[in-house]
C-alpha positions as protocol buffer text, in pm:
chain_id: "A"
residue {
  index: 1
  type: MET
  ca { x: -2599 y: 1098 z: 3926 }
}
residue {
  index: 2
  type: LYS
  ca { x: -2618 y: 736 z: 3815 }
}
residue {
  index: 3
  type: LYS
  ca { x: -2631 y: 835 z: 3445 }
}
residue {
  index: 4
  type: PHE
  ca { x: -2329 y: 1059 z: 3494 }
}
residue {
  index: 5
  type: ILE
  ca { x: -2123 y: 776 z: 3644 }
}
residue {
  index: 6
  type: ILE
  ca { x: -2226 y: 536 z: 3364 }
}
residue {
  index: 7
  type: THR
  ca { x: -2132 y: 798 z: 3104 }
}
residue {
  index: 8
  type: ILE
  ca { x: -1791 y: 849 z: 3266 }
}
residue {
  index: 9
  type: ILE
  ca { x: -1730 y: 472 z: 3274 }
}
residue {
  index: 10
  type: ILE
  ca { x: -1826 y: 435 z: 2906 }
}
residue {
  index: 11
  type: LEU
  ca { x: -1601 y: 728 z: 2807 }
}
residue {
  index: 12
  type: GLY
  ca { x: -1320 y: 573 z: 3010 }
}
residue {
  index: 13
  type: ILE
  ca { x: -1361 y: 242 z: 2825 }
}
residue {
  index: 14
  type: ILE
  ca { x: -1357 y: 418 z: 2488 }
}
residue {
  index: 15
  type: VAL
  ca { x: -1048 y: 621 z: 2577 }
}
residue {
  index: 16
  type: GLY
  ca { x: -875 y: 309 z: 2710 }
}
residue {
  index: 17
  type: ALA
  ca { x: -951 y: 121 z: 2388 }
}
residue {
  index: 18
  type: LEU
  ca { x: -815 y: 408 z: 2177 }
}
residue {
  index: 19
  type: ILE
  ca { x: -496 y: 425 z: 2383 }
}
residue {
  index: 20
  type: ALA
  ca { x: -444 y: 48 z: 2372 }
}
residue {
  index: 21
  type: THR
  ca { x: -492 y: 26 z: 1995 }
}
residue {
  index: 22
  type: CYS
  ca { x: -290 y: 329 z: 1882 }
}
residue {
  index: 23
  type: PRO
  ca { x: -56 y: 211 z: 1600 }
}
residue {
  index: 24
  type: ASP
  ca { x: 318 y: 263 z: 1635 }
}
residue {
  index: 25
  type: ALA
  ca { x: 555 y: 442 z: 1398 }
}
residue {
  index: 26
  type: GLN
  ca { x: 661 y: 122 z: 1222 }
}
residue {
  index: 27
  type: LYS
  ca { x: 303 y: 44 z: 1122 }
}
residue {
  index: 28
  type: HIS
  ca { x: 274 y: 392 z: 966 }
}
residue {
  index: 29
  type: ARG
  ca { x: 596 y: 338 z: 771 }
}
residue {
  index: 30
  type: ASP
  ca { x: 483 y: -7 z: 653 }
}
residue {
  index: 31
  type: VAL
  ca { x: 152 y: 125 z: 517 }
}
residue {
  index: 32
  type: VAL
  ca { x: 307 y: 426 z: 344 }
}
residue {
  index: 33
  type: ASN
  ca { x: 594 y: 217 z: 204 }
}
residue {
  index: 34
  type: SER
  ca { x: 343 y: -34 z: 68 }
}
residue {
  index: 35
  type: ARG
  ca { x: 157 y: 248 z: -109 }
}
residue {
  index: 36
  type: ILE
  ca { x: 486 y: 377 z: -254 }
}
residue {
  index: 37
  type: GLU
  ca { x: 591 y: 31 z: -368 }
}
residue {
  index: 38
  type: ASN
  ca { x: 260 y: -23 z: -549 }
}
residue {
  index: 39
  type: ALA
  ca { x: 280 y: 318 z: -717 }
}
residue {
  index: 40
  type: VAL
  ca { x: 644 y: 274 z: -824 }
}
residue {
  index: 41
  type: THR
  ca { x: 575 y: -73 z: -965 }
}
residue {
  index: 42
  type: SER
  ca { x: 271 y: 56 z: -1153 }
}
residue {
  index: 43
  type: TYR
  ca { x: 467 y: 356 z: -1284 }
}
residue {
  index: 44
  type: MET
  ca { x: 759 y: 144 z: -1400 }
}
residue {
  index: 45
  type: GLN
  ca { x: 531 y: -104 z: -1576 }
}
residue {
  index: 46
  type: GLY
  ca { x: 315 y: 164 z: -1735 }
}
residue {
  index: 47
  type: ASP
  ca { x: 577 y: 409 z: -1858 }
}
residue {
  index: 48
  type: ASN
  ca { x: 866 y: 180 z: -1943 }
}
residue {
  index: 49
  type: LYS
  ca { x: 719 y: -92 z: -2158 }
}
residue {
  index: 50
  type: SER
  ca { x: 1056 y: -143 z: -2327 }
}
residue {
  index: 51
  type: GLN
  ca { x: 1208 y: -252 z: -1996 }
}
residue {
  index: 52
  type: GLU
  ca { x: 1087 y: -607 z: -1970 }
}
residue {
  index: 53
  type: GLY
  ca { x: 1230 y: -907 z: -1793 }
}
residue {
  index: 54
  type: LEU
  ca { x: 1514 y: -876 z: -1546 }
}
residue {
  index: 55
  type: GLY
  ca { x: 1587 y: -511 z: -1627 }
}
residue {
  index: 56
  type: GLY
  ca { x: 1229 y: -408 z: -1555 }
}
residue {
  index: 57
  type: ILE
  ca { x: 1225 y: -600 z: -1229 }
}
residue {
  index: 58
  type: PHE
  ca { x: 1557 y: -443 z: -1126 }
}
residue {
  index: 59
  type: SER
  ca { x: 1448 y: -88 z: -1207 }
}
residue {
  index: 60
  type: SER
  ca { x: 1117 y: -140 z: -1027 }
}
residue {
  index: 61
  type: ALA
  ca { x: 1291 y: -275 z: -718 }
}
residue {
  index: 62
  type: LEU
  ca { x: 1548 y: 4 z: -725 }
}
residue {
  index: 63
  type: GLY
  ca { x: 1282 y: 273 z: -763 }
}
residue {
  index: 64
  type: SER
  ca { x: 1079 y: 124 z: -482 }
}
residue {
  index: 65
  type: LEU
  ca { x: 1383 y: 110 z: -253 }
}
residue {
  index: 66
  type: VAL
  ca { x: 1478 y: 471 z: -325 }
}
residue {
  index: 67
  type: GLY
  ca { x: 1122 y: 588 z: -258 }
}
residue {
  index: 68
  type: LYS
  ca { x: 1105 y: 397 z: 70 }
}
residue {
  index: 69
  type: LEU
  ca { x: 1441 y: 523 z: 191 }
}
residue {
  index: 70
  type: ASN
  ca { x: 1355 y: 881 z: 102 }
}
residue {
  index: 71
  type: LEU
  ca { x: 1022 y: 872 z: 284 }
}
residue {
  index: 72
  type: ALA
  ca { x: 1150 y: 668 z: 579 }
}
residue {
  index: 73
  type: SER
  ca { x: 1420 y: 925 z: 647 }
}
residue {
  index: 74
  type: SER
  ca { x: 1184 y: 1222 z: 633 }
}
residue {
  index: 75
  type: MET
  ca { x: 865 y: 1080 z: 787 }
}
residue {
  index: 76
  type: LYS
  ca { x: 792 y: 1164 z: 1149 }
}
residue {
  index: 77
  type: VAL
  ca { x: 519 y: 994 z: 1350 }
}
residue {
  index: 78
  type: SER
  ca { x: 362 y: 1184 z: 1639 }
}
residue {
  index: 79
  type: ASP
  ca { x: 181 y: 978 z: 1901 }
}
residue {
  index: 80
  type: TYR
  ca { x: -104 y: 1166 z: 2065 }
}
residue {
  index: 81
  type: GLY
  ca { x: -215 y: 878 z: 2286 }
}
residue {
  index: 82
  type: LEU
  ca { x: -560 y: 829 z: 2132 }
}
residue {
  index: 83
  type: PHE
  ca { x: -430 y: 844 z: 1773 }
}
residue {
  index: 84
  type: SER
  ca { x: -106 y: 901 z: 1584 }
}
residue {
  index: 85
  type: LEU
  ca { x: -18 y: 1112 z: 1282 }
}
residue {
  index: 86
  type: GLY
  ca { x: 254 y: 1050 z: 1026 }
}
residue {
  index: 87
  type: SER
  ca { x: 386 y: 1361 z: 856 }
}
residue {
  index: 88
  type: VAL
  ca { x: 652 y: 1465 z: 608 }
}
residue {
  index: 89
  type: GLU
  ca { x: 817 y: 1806 z: 621 }
}
residue {
  index: 90
  type: THR
  ca { x: 914 y: 1972 z: 298 }
}
residue {
  index: 91
  type: SER
  ca { x: 1099 y: 2299 z: 263 }
}
residue {
  index: 92
  type: ASP
  ca { x: 780 y: 2505 z: 271 }
}
residue {
  index: 93
  type: LYS
  ca { x: 523 y: 2304 z: 470 }
}
residue {
  index: 94
  type: LYS
  ca { x: 441 y: 2003 z: 684 }
}
residue {
  index: 95
  type: GLN
  ca { x: 205 y: 1752 z: 522 }
}
residue {
  index: 96
  type: VAL
  ca { x: 12 y: 1483 z: 711 }
}
residue {
  index: 97
  type: VAL
  ca { x: 42 y: 1156 z: 517 }
}
residue {
  index: 98
  type: SER
  ca { x: -114 y: 903 z: 756 }
}
residue {
  index: 99
  type: LEU
  ca { x: -352 y: 873 z: 1051 }
}
residue {
  index: 100
  type: GLY
  ca { x: -343 y: 580 z: 1290 }
}
residue {
  index: 101
  type: ILE
  ca { x: -641 y: 496 z: 1509 }
}
residue {
  index: 102
  type: LEU
  ca { x: -792 y: 172 z: 1645 }
}
residue {
  index: 103
  type: ASN
  ca { x: -489 y: -31 z: 1527 }
}
residue {
  index: 104
  type: HIS
  ca { x: -538 y: 78 z: 1165 }
}
residue {
  index: 105
  type: VAL
  ca { x: -339 y: 326 z: 960 }
}
residue {
  index: 106
  type: PHE
  ca { x: -511 y: 537 z: 695 }
}
residue {
  index: 107
  type: CYS
  ca { x: -279 y: 668 z: 424 }
}
residue {
  index: 108
  type: PHE
  ca { x: -358 y: 1003 z: 260 }
}
residue {
  index: 109
  type: ILE
  ca { x: -108 y: 974 z: -26 }
}
residue {
  index: 110
  type: SER
  ca { x: -269 y: 858 z: -347 }
}
residue {
  index: 111
  type: GLU
  ca { x: -83 y: 644 z: -597 }
}
residue {
  index: 112
  type: ASP
  ca { x: -144 y: 913 z: -860 }
}
residue {
  index: 113
  type: ASP
  ca { x: 37 y: 1172 z: -644 }
}
residue {
  index: 114
  type: ILE
  ca { x: 332 y: 936 z: -605 }
}
residue {
  index: 115
  type: LYS
  ca { x: 338 y: 866 z: -981 }
}
residue {
  index: 116
  type: ASP
  ca { x: 335 y: 1240 z: -1054 }
}
residue {
  index: 117
  type: PHE
  ca { x: 621 y: 1290 z: -810 }
}
residue {
  index: 118
  type: ILE
  ca { x: 819 y: 1004 z: -967 }
}
residue {
  index: 119
  type: GLY
  ca { x: 762 y: 1145 z: -1315 }
}
residue {
  index: 120
  type: ASP
  ca { x: 871 y: 1496 z: -1213 }
}
residue {
  index: 121
  type: SER
  ca { x: 1178 y: 1363 z: -1030 }
}
residue {
  index: 122
  type: ALA
  ca { x: 1274 y: 1138 z: -1321 }
}
residue {
  index: 123
  type: GLU
  ca { x: 1247 y: 1422 z: -1571 }
}
residue {
  index: 124
  type: LYS
  ca { x: 1458 y: 1653 z: -1354 }
}
residue {
  index: 125
  type: SER
  ca { x: 1725 y: 1388 z: -1302 }
}
residue {
  index: 126
  type: GLY
  ca { x: 1732 y: 1288 z: -1670 }
}
residue {
  index: 127
  type: LEU
  ca { x: 1674 y: 918 z: -1597 }
}
residue {
  index: 128
  type: PHE
  ca { x: 1393 y: 878 z: -1852 }
}
């Protein structure tokens, strides 16, 4: 009986720590936006070598802002108490893009995926 009570107390402490350190929605958005900003900057510098100086900085900042606004408007963060999930819904599916646990957010979007998306979107829009 004593082992059972100790086990329950330890589980209670673990659950309490998980609940107390569950990241909020803003932390999810900050981490994902940071990943987008890095990918957009890298894409702009890598593919548009002719855009140097002020023009390159402007296009990089503009691309980063558009990416952040697009994701911020479509990203939903679900808080499950012990952890939280950030997801984006597209027309055909719901994709989990981040997991928050123990006051840390893990992002599942790679910079290469973002670069591919930027390239496809830019080609469709005729920007580049």
